C-alpha positions as CSV (number, residue, x, y, z in Angstrom):
1,M,0.0,-0.2,-0.1
2,K,1.0,3.4,-0.7
3,N,-0.4,6.4,0.8
4,F,0.0,9.6,-1.3
5,S,-2.7,12.0,1.2
6,K,-1.4,14.8,2.8
7,M,-2.6,17.9,4.6
8,G,-4.2,20.6,2.3
9,A,-4.6,18.6,-0.5
10,T,-6.6,19.4,-3.2
11,I,-7.4,17.4,-6.6
12,E,-5.1,19.3,-8.4
13,Y,-2.6,17.7,-6.2
14,G,-4.0,14.5,-6.5
15,E,-4.3,14.4,-10.1
16,R,0.0,15.6,-10.3
17,V,0.5,12.8,-8.0
18,L,-1.4,10.3,-9.6
19,K,0.3,10.6,-12.9
20,E,3.8,11.0,-11.7
21,E,2.9,7.6,-9.5
22,L,0.7,5.4,-11.6
23,K,2.4,4.5,-14.8
24,D,0.7,1.4,-15.3
25,S,-0.8,-1.0,-12.8
26,D,-2.0,-4.9,-12.2
27,D,-5.1,-6.6,-11.2
28,D,-4.4,-6.1,-8.0
29,C,-4.1,-2.6,-8.3
30,I,-6.5,0.0,-6.4
31,V,-7.0,3.4,-6.3
32,L,-9.1,5.1,-3.5
33,F,-9.9,8.7,-3.9
34,E,-11.0,11.2,-1.5
35,Y,-10.8,14.6,-2.1
36,G,-13.4,17.9,-1.7
37,G,-12.6,19.2,1.6
38,N,-9.8,21.4,1.2
39,D,-11.1,21.9,-2.6
40,C,-13.9,24.0,-1.3
41,D,-12.2,25.8,1.5
42,Y,-11.8,29.7,1.3
43,P,-9.3,31.9,2.2
44,W,-10.7,33.3,5.8
45,K,-8.1,35.7,6.4
46,A,-8.5,37.5,3.8
47,I,-12.2,37.4,4.0
48,S,-12.1,38.5,7.2
49,E,-9.6,41.2,6.3
50,N,-11.7,42.4,3.4
51,P,-15.5,41.1,2.8
52,N,-16.6,43.1,0.2
53,D,-13.6,41.6,-1.9
54,K,-14.8,38.8,-4.8
55,H,-13.3,35.6,-2.8
56,N,-13.0,31.9,-4.2
57,C,-12.6,28.8,-2.9
58,R,-9.0,27.1,-3.6
59,T,-10.9,24.7,-6.6
60,A,-14.0,26.0,-8.0
61,P,-16.5,23.2,-8.2
62,S,-16.8,23.0,-11.7
63,V,-12.7,22.7,-12.1
64,F,-13.0,20.0,-9.0
65,E,-15.3,17.9,-10.9
66,K,-13.3,18.3,-14.0
67,T,-10.4,17.0,-12.7
68,Y,-11.7,14.6,-10.5
69,K,-13.6,12.6,-13.6
70,T,-9.5,12.9,-15.3
71,C,-8.3,11.2,-12.2
72,V,-10.9,8.7,-12.5
73,E,-10.3,8.2,-16.2
74,Y,-6.8,8.2,-16.0
75,A,-6.6,5.8,-13.0
76,R,-8.4,3.4,-15.2
77,S,-6.8,3.6,-18.1
78,M,-3.4,2.8,-16.2
79,G,-5.5,-0.8,-15.0
80,A,-6.0,0.4,-11.5
81,K,-9.6,-0.4,-9.9
82,V,-11.1,3.1,-8.5
83,L,-12.9,3.6,-5.3
84,I,-14.3,6.7,-3.9
85,S,-15.4,7.9,-0.8
86,N,-17.4,10.6,0.1
87,L,-16.2,12.8,2.7
88,P,-17.0,13.1,6.5
89,P,-19.3,15.8,7.2
90,L,-18.6,18.6,9.0
91,D,-19.4,20.4,12.2
92,S,-20.5,23.5,11.6
93,D,-20.3,25.3,15.2
94,K,-16.6,23.5,15.4
95,Y,-15.6,24.9,12.0
96,M,-16.9,28.7,12.7
97,D,-14.8,28.4,15.5
98,W,-11.7,27.2,14.1
99,I,-11.2,29.2,10.5
100,S,-12.2,32.3,12.6
101,R,-9.3,31.8,15.1
102,G,-7.3,35.5,15.4
103,L,-9.7,36.7,12.6
104,D,-13.0,38.8,12.6
105,Y,-15.4,35.9,13.6
106,D,-18.6,38.6,12.9
107,V,-17.4,39.4,9.7
108,I,-16.9,36.2,8.4
109,L,-20.3,35.0,9.7
110,N,-21.6,38.0,7.9
111,W,-20.1,37.0,4.4
112,L,-21.2,33.5,4.6
113,G,-25.0,34.9,5.7
114,D,-25.3,32.0,8.5
115,K,-23.0,29.2,10.2
116,S,-24.5,26.7,8.4
117,M,-23.3,27.4,4.8
118,L,-20.3,25.8,6.0
119,Y,-22.2,22.6,5.9
120,R,-24.0,23.3,2.4
121,W,-21.0,24.3,0.5
122,H,-19.0,21.4,1.7
123,E,-22.1,19.2,1.3
124,N,-22.2,20.3,-2.4
125,Y,-18.3,19.0,-2.9
126,N,-19.7,15.6,-1.4
127,R,-22.4,15.3,-4.0
128,L,-20.3,16.1,-6.7
129,V,-18.1,13.6,-5.4
130,E,-21.5,10.9,-5.2
131,K,-22.6,12.0,-8.6
132,I,-19.3,10.7,-9.9
133,A,-19.1,7.7,-8.5
134,D,-22.2,7.2,-9.7
135,K,-21.9,8.3,-13.7
136,F,-18.7,5.9,-13.7
137,D,-20.3,3.3,-11.6
138,I,-17.2,3.1,-8.8
139,S,-17.9,1.8,-5.7
140,L,-18.7,4.7,-3.0
141,V,-16.9,3.9,0.1
142,D,-19.7,5.7,2.4
143,V,-17.9,7.3,5.2
144,R,-20.2,10.1,5.3
145,G,-23.3,7.6,6.2
146,A,-21.5,6.2,9.5
147,F,-20.8,10.1,10.9
148,L,-24.5,11.4,9.9
149,T,-25.9,8.3,11.7
150,A,-23.9,8.2,14.5
151,H,-25.1,9.7,17.9
152,N,-21.8,10.7,19.5
153,F,-20.9,12.7,16.0
154,K,-19.4,15.5,17.9
155,T,-16.7,13.3,19.4
156,L,-16.1,11.9,15.7
157,I,-15.1,15.1,14.5
158,S,-12.1,16.7,16.2
159,A,-11.8,20.4,17.3
160,D,-11.0,22.1,14.0
161,G,-14.8,20.7,12.7
162,I,-13.6,19.0,9.6
163,H,-11.0,16.0,10.3
164,P,-12.2,13.2,12.1
165,T,-11.0,12.3,15.8
166,E,-9.3,8.8,16.8
167,D,-12.5,7.6,17.4
168,G,-14.2,9.1,14.1
169,H,-11.1,7.1,12.6
170,S,-12.2,3.9,14.0
């Protein structure tokens, strides 16, 4: 097993690494993709300081979807079996507290409209991931469902509101 995950990685990073590392494969090669959480992130400091400026997320939804599809097609063309994991859900309250550390909480909240916008924007990327899995008839690793149905959800998501805790990884 080779793990090419990296903190802060976006689908564009994934595409670069995929094409560098996967030159051909045998029948046992499985490529598991899980992207979207970093792609949908915004420049929170810039938003806090200049909320009236135009702010883009790290990877626009259309670029995210196109690049993800390119990755799937490339992995398959190299003979790999592809799996896709959907995204663990974020906790809007924790995430809002995390992204606004040292910044103007109220300015960021006003720019968002409401805290649940964080969840909705993240959910939009999750839906793109699930749509890609469906379009390419790829098995979906439903990580999200396990989190959403857990009665102890708050203990499964870390203080940053987006990454699983040790129990969440279990």
